[in-house]
TORLUM-340377 format. One record per residue (C-alpha): residue number from 1; residue in three letters; x, y, z. Coordinates in nm, 2 decimals. Example, Ala and Ser with C-alpha at 12.3 -4.5 7.8 and 13.67 -1.06 7.14 Angstrom:
BEGIN
NODE     i    aa        x        y        z
NODE     1   ALA     1.23    -0.45     0.78
NODE     2   SER     1.37    -0.11     0.71
# end
This chain:
BEGIN
NODE     i    aa        x        y        z
NODE     1   MET    -3.13    -1.23    -1.04
NODE     2   SER    -2.78    -1.12    -1.01
NODE     3   VAL    -2.49    -0.98    -1.22
NODE     4   GLU    -2.12    -0.99    -1.17
NODE     5   ILE    -1.79    -0.89    -1.36
NODE     6   LYS    -1.53    -1.16    -1.39
NODE     7   LEU    -1.19    -1.04    -1.54
NODE     8   SER    -0.98    -1.24    -1.76
NODE     9   ARG    -0.68    -1.23    -1.50
NODE    10   PHE    -0.72    -1.41    -1.18
NODE    11   ASN    -0.48    -1.16    -1.01
NODE    12   ARG    -0.66    -0.85    -1.18
NODE    13   ILE    -0.31    -0.67    -1.24
NODE    14   TYR    -0.32    -0.47    -1.55
NODE    15   ARG    -0.08    -0.22    -1.69
NODE    16   PRO    -0.21     0.13    -1.86
NODE    17   GLY    -0.14     0.02    -2.22
NODE    18   GLU    -0.31    -0.32    -2.19
NODE    19   LEU    -0.65    -0.44    -2.26
NODE    20   LEU    -0.89    -0.48    -1.98
NODE    21   GLU    -1.08    -0.80    -2.08
NODE    22   GLY    -1.33    -0.99    -1.90
NODE    23   LYS    -1.70    -1.12    -1.91
NODE    24   ILE    -2.03    -0.98    -1.75
NODE    25   ILE    -2.20    -1.28    -1.61
NODE    26   THR    -2.58    -1.26    -1.54
NODE    27   THR    -2.78    -1.52    -1.36
NODE    28   LEU    -3.15    -1.48    -1.41
NODE    29   ASN    -3.47    -1.68    -1.31
NODE    30   SER    -3.66    -1.54    -1.62
NODE    31   SER    -3.56    -1.34    -1.95
NODE    32   ILE    -3.55    -0.98    -1.93
NODE    33   SER    -3.54    -0.67    -2.17
NODE    34   TYR    -3.27    -0.39    -2.13
NODE    35   GLN    -3.21    -0.07    -2.29
NODE    36   SER    -2.82    -0.08    -2.25
NODE    37   ILE    -2.52    -0.24    -2.09
NODE    38   ARG    -2.27     0.00    -2.01
NODE    39   LEU    -1.92    -0.04    -1.87
NODE    40   THR    -1.76     0.24    -1.66
NODE    41   LEU    -1.39     0.26    -1.58
NODE    42   ASN    -1.30     0.49    -1.30
NODE    43   GLY    -0.95     0.57    -1.16
NODE    44   ALA    -0.88     0.84    -0.88
NODE    45   VAL    -0.66     0.93    -0.60
NODE    46   ASN    -0.89     0.97    -0.28
NODE    47   LEU    -0.73     1.20    -0.01
NODE    48   GLN    -0.88     1.20     0.34
NODE    49   VAL    -0.76     1.29     0.69
NODE    50   ARG    -0.92     1.06     0.96
NODE    51   GLY    -0.99     1.08     1.32
NODE    52   GLY    -0.89     1.42     1.47
NODE    53   LEU    -0.52     1.46     1.40
NODE    54   ALA    -0.52     1.83     1.39
NODE    55   GLY    -0.82     2.07     1.36
NODE    56   VAL    -0.67     2.30     1.11
NODE    57   ILE    -0.53     2.02     0.88
NODE    58   GLU    -0.84     1.83     0.91
NODE    59   SER    -1.04     2.14     0.80
NODE    60   LEU    -0.83     2.21     0.50
NODE    61   TYR    -0.77     1.85     0.37
NODE    62   GLY    -1.08     1.66     0.50
NODE    63   VAL    -1.28     1.81     0.20
NODE    64   ILE    -1.04     1.77    -0.08
NODE    65   LYS    -1.18     1.63    -0.39
NODE    66   PRO    -1.06     1.31    -0.55
NODE    67   ILE    -0.79     1.36    -0.80
NODE    68   PRO    -0.92     1.19    -1.14
NODE    69   ILE    -0.69     0.97    -1.31
NODE    70   MET    -0.93     0.82    -1.58
NODE    71   LYS    -1.30     0.79    -1.65
NODE    72   LYS    -1.41     0.58    -1.95
NODE    73   VAL    -1.76     0.48    -2.05
NODE    74   VAL    -1.80     0.20    -2.29
NODE    75   ASP    -2.14     0.08    -2.44
NODE    76   VAL    -2.10    -0.29    -2.43
NODE    77   ARG    -2.44    -0.37    -2.59
NODE    78   SER    -2.75    -0.16    -2.71
NODE    79   SER    -3.10    -0.25    -2.62
NODE    80   GLY    -3.21    -0.63    -2.64
NODE    81   LYS    -3.29    -0.93    -2.42
NODE    82   ILE    -3.10    -1.15    -2.18
NODE    83   GLY    -3.24    -1.50    -2.16
NODE    84   SER    -3.29    -1.69    -1.83
NODE    85   GLY    -3.02    -1.89    -1.68
NODE    86   THR    -2.66    -1.80    -1.70
NODE    87   THR    -2.53    -1.57    -1.98
NODE    88   GLU    -2.19    -1.44    -2.03
NODE    89   ILE    -2.12    -1.10    -2.21
NODE    90   PRO    -1.76    -1.06    -2.33
NODE    91   PHE    -1.60    -0.71    -2.31
NODE    92   SER    -1.27    -0.57    -2.39
NODE    93   VAL    -1.14    -0.21    -2.34
NODE    94   ILE    -0.79    -0.05    -2.35
NODE    95   LEU    -0.72     0.15    -2.04
NODE    96   LYS    -0.49     0.41    -2.17
NODE    97   ASP    -0.56     0.47    -2.54
NODE    98   PRO    -0.25     0.70    -2.68
NODE    99   LYS    -0.51     0.90    -2.89
NODE   100   GLU    -0.71     1.00    -2.57
NODE   101   LYS    -0.62     1.32    -2.42
NODE   102   ASN    -0.66     1.48    -2.08
NODE   103   LEU    -0.58     1.16    -1.92
NODE   104   GLY    -0.40     1.20    -1.57
NODE   105   LYS    -0.10     1.00    -1.47
NODE   106   PHE    -0.16     0.63    -1.41
NODE   107   TYR    -0.04     0.59    -1.05
NODE   108   GLU    -0.01     0.24    -0.91
NODE   109   THR    -0.30     0.10    -0.69
NODE   110   PHE    -0.25     0.18    -0.33
NODE   111   HIS    -0.46     0.14    -0.02
NODE   112   GLY    -0.33     0.37     0.25
NODE   113   GLY    -0.47     0.51     0.57
NODE   114   ASN    -0.53     0.86     0.43
NODE   115   ILE    -0.44     0.82     0.05
NODE   116   SER    -0.60     0.57    -0.15
NODE   117   ILE    -0.54     0.50    -0.53
NODE   118   GLN    -0.82     0.29    -0.67
NODE   119   TYR    -0.92     0.16    -1.02
NODE   120   LEU    -1.29     0.04    -1.04
NODE   121   ALA    -1.49    -0.13    -1.33
NODE   122   THR    -1.87    -0.08    -1.30
NODE   123   VAL    -2.14    -0.24    -1.51
NODE   124   ASP    -2.49    -0.11    -1.54
NODE   125   ILE    -2.78    -0.27    -1.70
NODE   126   ALA    -3.04    -0.02    -1.76
NODE   127   ARG    -3.38    -0.17    -1.77
NODE   128   GLY    -3.62     0.14    -1.80
NODE   129   TYR    -3.78     0.37    -1.55
NODE   130   LEU    -4.02     0.09    -1.40
NODE   131   HIS    -3.73    -0.17    -1.32
NODE   132   LYS    -3.44    -0.14    -1.10
NODE   133   PRO    -3.10    -0.15    -1.30
NODE   134   LEU    -2.87    -0.43    -1.24
NODE   135   SER    -2.51    -0.33    -1.15
NODE   136   ALA    -2.16    -0.46    -1.02
NODE   137   THR    -1.85    -0.34    -0.94
NODE   138   ILE    -1.51    -0.49    -0.92
NODE   139   GLU    -1.16    -0.34    -0.85
NODE   140   PHE    -0.86    -0.40    -1.07
NODE   141   ILE    -0.50    -0.35    -0.98
NODE   142   VAL    -0.28    -0.11    -1.19
NODE   143   GLU     0.10    -0.12    -1.20
NODE   144   SER     0.33     0.08    -1.40
NODE   145   ASP     0.39     0.04    -1.80
NODE   146   LYS     0.69    -0.20    -1.87
NODE   147   ASP     0.81     0.08    -2.10
NODE   148   ASN     0.87     0.32    -1.82
NODE   149   LEU     1.05     0.06    -1.58
NODE   150   PRO     1.43     0.01    -1.57
NODE   151   PRO     1.54    -0.28    -1.80
NODE   152   LYS     1.73    -0.43    -1.53
NODE   153   PRO     1.68    -0.46    -1.15
NODE   154   ILE     1.85    -0.19    -0.96
NODE   155   PRO     2.16    -0.27    -0.76
NODE   156   PRO     2.05    -0.27    -0.39
NODE   157   ASP     2.16     0.05    -0.20
NODE   158   MET     2.28    -0.08     0.14
NODE   159   VAL     2.31     0.17     0.44
NODE   160   ILE     2.53     0.08     0.74
NODE   161   PHE     2.37     0.18     1.08
NODE   162   TYR     2.47     0.15     1.43
NODE   163   ILE     2.23     0.20     1.75
NODE   164   THR     2.39     0.31     2.08
NODE   165   GLN     2.26     0.50     2.39
NODE   166   ASP     2.43     0.81     2.24
NODE   167   THR     2.21     0.79     1.90
NODE   168   GLN     1.88     0.81     2.11
NODE   169   ARG     1.72     1.15     2.16
NODE   170   HIS     1.47     1.03     2.40
NODE   171   THR     1.53     0.95     2.77
NODE   172   LEU     1.62     0.58     2.83
NODE   173   ILE     1.60     0.39     3.16
NODE   174   SER     1.90     0.41     3.40
NODE   175   GLU     2.05     0.08     3.33
NODE   176   LEU     2.07     0.16     2.95
NODE   177   LYS     2.23     0.49     3.03
NODE   178   SER     2.49     0.37     3.26
NODE   179   GLY     2.58     0.03     3.10
NODE   180   GLY     2.52     0.11     2.76
NODE   181   PHE     2.47    -0.10     2.43
NODE   182   ARG     2.58    -0.13     2.08
NODE   183   ILE     2.40    -0.28     1.77
NODE   184   THR     2.53    -0.25     1.42
NODE   185   GLY     2.40    -0.37     1.07
NODE   186   ARG     2.33    -0.28     0.73
NODE   187   ILE     2.00    -0.28     0.53
NODE   188   CYS     1.88    -0.21     0.18
NODE   189   THR     1.69     0.14     0.15
NODE   190   GLN     1.65     0.13    -0.23
NODE   191   CYS     1.44    -0.16    -0.31
NODE   192   SER     1.23    -0.31    -0.60
NODE   193   LEU     0.88    -0.39    -0.51
NODE   194   SER     0.92    -0.75    -0.65
NODE   195   ASP     1.22    -0.81    -0.42
NODE   196   PRO     1.24    -0.84    -0.04
NODE   197   ILE     1.42    -0.61     0.17
NODE   198   ASN     1.75    -0.76     0.28
NODE   199   GLY     2.01    -0.68     0.56
NODE   200   GLU     2.17    -0.80     0.87
NODE   201   LEU     2.21    -0.68     1.23
NODE   202   THR     2.46    -0.77     1.52
NODE   203   VAL     2.42    -0.69     1.88
NODE   204   GLU     2.76    -0.63     1.97
NODE   205   ALA     2.71    -0.54     2.34
NODE   206   SER     2.41    -0.49     2.57
NODE   207   VAL     2.41    -0.48     2.95
NODE   208   VAL     2.03    -0.51     2.96
NODE   209   PRO     1.88    -0.84     2.82
NODE   210   ILE     1.67    -0.77     2.51
NODE   211   ARG     1.31    -0.87     2.47
NODE   212   SER     1.27    -0.84     2.11
NODE   213   ILE     1.41    -0.68     1.79
NODE   214   ASP     1.14    -0.57     1.52
NODE   215   ILE     1.14    -0.39     1.21
NODE   216   HIS     0.84    -0.16     1.11
NODE   217   LEU     0.77    -0.06     0.77
NODE   218   LEU     0.62     0.28     0.79
NODE   219   ARG     0.43     0.46     0.52
NODE   220   VAL     0.43     0.85     0.52
NODE   221   GLU     0.16     1.03     0.36
NODE   222   SER     0.19     1.38     0.27
NODE   223   ILE    -0.16     1.49     0.40
NODE   224   LEU    -0.09     1.29     0.72
NODE   225   ILE     0.11     1.44     1.01
NODE   226   GLY     0.31     1.15     1.15
NODE   227   GLU     0.32     0.77     0.99
NODE   228   ARG     0.12     0.46     0.98
NODE   229   ILE     0.26     0.12     1.00
NODE   230   ALA     0.22    -0.09     0.68
NODE   231   THR     0.38    -0.41     0.80
NODE   232   GLU     0.59    -0.52     1.10
NODE   233   SER     0.86    -0.80     1.09
NODE   234   SER     1.02    -0.95     1.39
NODE   235   ILE     1.39    -1.02     1.38
NODE   236   ALA     1.45    -1.17     1.70
NODE   237   ASP     1.21    -1.28     2.00
NODE   238   GLY     1.39    -1.28     2.34
NODE   239   ASP     1.76    -1.20     2.41
NODE   240   VAL     2.00    -1.24     2.16
NODE   241   CYS     2.35    -1.38     2.16
NODE   242   ARG     2.61    -1.10     2.16
NODE   243   GLY     2.82    -1.10     1.83
NODE   244   MET     2.57    -1.32     1.64
NODE   245   THR     2.47    -1.18     1.29
NODE   246   LEU     2.08    -1.20     1.23
NODE   247   PRO     1.95    -1.19     0.89
NODE   248   ILE     1.69    -0.92     0.77
NODE   249   TYR     1.44    -1.04     0.52
NODE   250   ILE     1.10    -0.86     0.47
NODE   251   ILE     0.84    -0.93     0.18
NODE   252   LEU     0.65    -0.62     0.08
NODE   253   PRO     0.28    -0.62     0.12
NODE   254   ARG     0.13    -0.57    -0.23
NODE   255   LEU    -0.16    -0.33    -0.17
NODE   256   LEU     0.00    -0.16     0.13
NODE   257   THR     0.30    -0.04    -0.08
NODE   258   CYS     0.37     0.13    -0.42
NODE   259   PRO     0.65     0.32    -0.59
NODE   260   THR     0.76     0.61    -0.39
NODE   261   ILE     0.53     0.91    -0.53
NODE   262   LEU     0.62     1.28    -0.49
NODE   263   ALA     0.32     1.44    -0.66
NODE   264   GLY     0.20     1.80    -0.62
NODE   265   PRO    -0.10     1.76    -0.41
NODE   266   PHE     0.01     1.45    -0.22
NODE   267   SER     0.32     1.22    -0.17
NODE   268   ILE     0.37     0.87    -0.05
NODE   269   GLU     0.69     0.79     0.10
NODE   270   PHE     0.82     0.50     0.32
NODE   271   LYS     1.08     0.45     0.59
NODE   272   LEU     1.23     0.15     0.79
NODE   273   SER     1.22     0.17     1.16
NODE   274   ILE     1.45    -0.06     1.37
NODE   275   VAL     1.30    -0.11     1.71
NODE   276   ILE     1.50    -0.25     2.00
NODE   277   THR     1.28    -0.36     2.30
NODE   278   PHE     1.48    -0.42     2.63
NODE   279   GLU     1.37    -0.60     2.94
NODE   280   SER     1.21    -0.36     3.19
NODE   281   ASP     0.96    -0.35     3.48
NODE   282   LEU     0.82    -0.04     3.29
NODE   283   TYR     0.74    -0.26     2.98
NODE   284   LYS     0.49    -0.45     3.18
NODE   285   LYS     0.30    -0.13     3.28
NODE   286   PRO     0.00    -0.02     3.07
NODE   287   SER     0.09     0.25     2.82
NODE   288   LYS    -0.06     0.41     2.50
NODE   289   ALA    -0.05     0.16     2.21
NODE   290   ASP     0.16     0.35     1.97
NODE   291   PRO     0.44     0.14     1.82
NODE   292   VAL     0.59     0.47     1.63
NODE   293   SER     0.67     0.68     1.96
NODE   294   SER     0.99     0.60     2.15
NODE   295   LYS     0.97     0.48     2.51
NODE   296   PRO     1.24     0.47     2.81
NODE   297   TRP     1.29     0.09     2.75
NODE   298   MET     1.33     0.11     2.36
NODE   299   ALA     1.60     0.22     2.12
NODE   300   THR     1.52     0.29     1.77
NODE   301   GLU     1.68     0.40     1.44
NODE   302   SER     1.48     0.51     1.13
NODE   303   MET     1.61     0.55     0.78
NODE   304   PRO     1.41     0.65     0.44
NODE   305   LEU     1.33     0.37     0.19
NODE   306   GLU     1.28     0.44    -0.16
NODE   307   LEU     1.04     0.17    -0.34
NODE   308   VAL     1.06     0.14    -0.71
NODE   309   ARG     0.90    -0.09    -0.97
NODE   310   THR     1.14    -0.26    -1.19
NODE   311   ALA     1.10    -0.49    -1.49
# end
């Protein structure tokens, strides 16, 4: 015997003011009696520090309780019987009823390294003390209410940047110090989640051949000292013709990004890091696999990125 939840929308995306609709599907070899069929909706912000980042910080934040957003319990059916075979039981519940009080702010679904915003629907079929209850859980995705979104897409906020040996704060290999390089471009630093990140980059000069040009989309979580990579895009692989303009086009991953959040107990921010890797014998030597830290054969430029949801 089994039970599952099937939502009405295949993408499982809902907004707080909408109805969460679906079916509870049971597959049974024989009929069973039940005391109740109950649907529970839970939403919470889970905070956790993983893997020895800092002893003091971990002791403070590692035990933080989840921040509740919503908890709603709905009795789908009272006591009765479910026949053998496949049975579908429909349900419908509004996520955020204006009449309800003490509901937290509905943040968008986000799966981060140490901050996770998650919404779950759980069905429990209680069968009495002598029988194990049947249950199933499914995650649904929450996006911002349309009423709170800008009516029109925001104009892209393009920032001009340049990367030279003088803009680097870390030690470079001697060839880059003496010969120099200059890379210029522009990129969007305020972007709608439904649109790609656009821009362009030009290698004006470089005495050392370029191995690759990459862009890292970094998420910066407030309870995490440092950054974690959400996605990585390669602009160029191999040396680049000088003076040629290279386009930048990055599609944002859905569950790994969300609108920039600056809340009291936590925050989720993003930034872009342009990484130029030059040909060097040092590159071939084993080193700690940390794409965020700067290395002598690399040049980097970082800038904040504001992500917003638009209608």
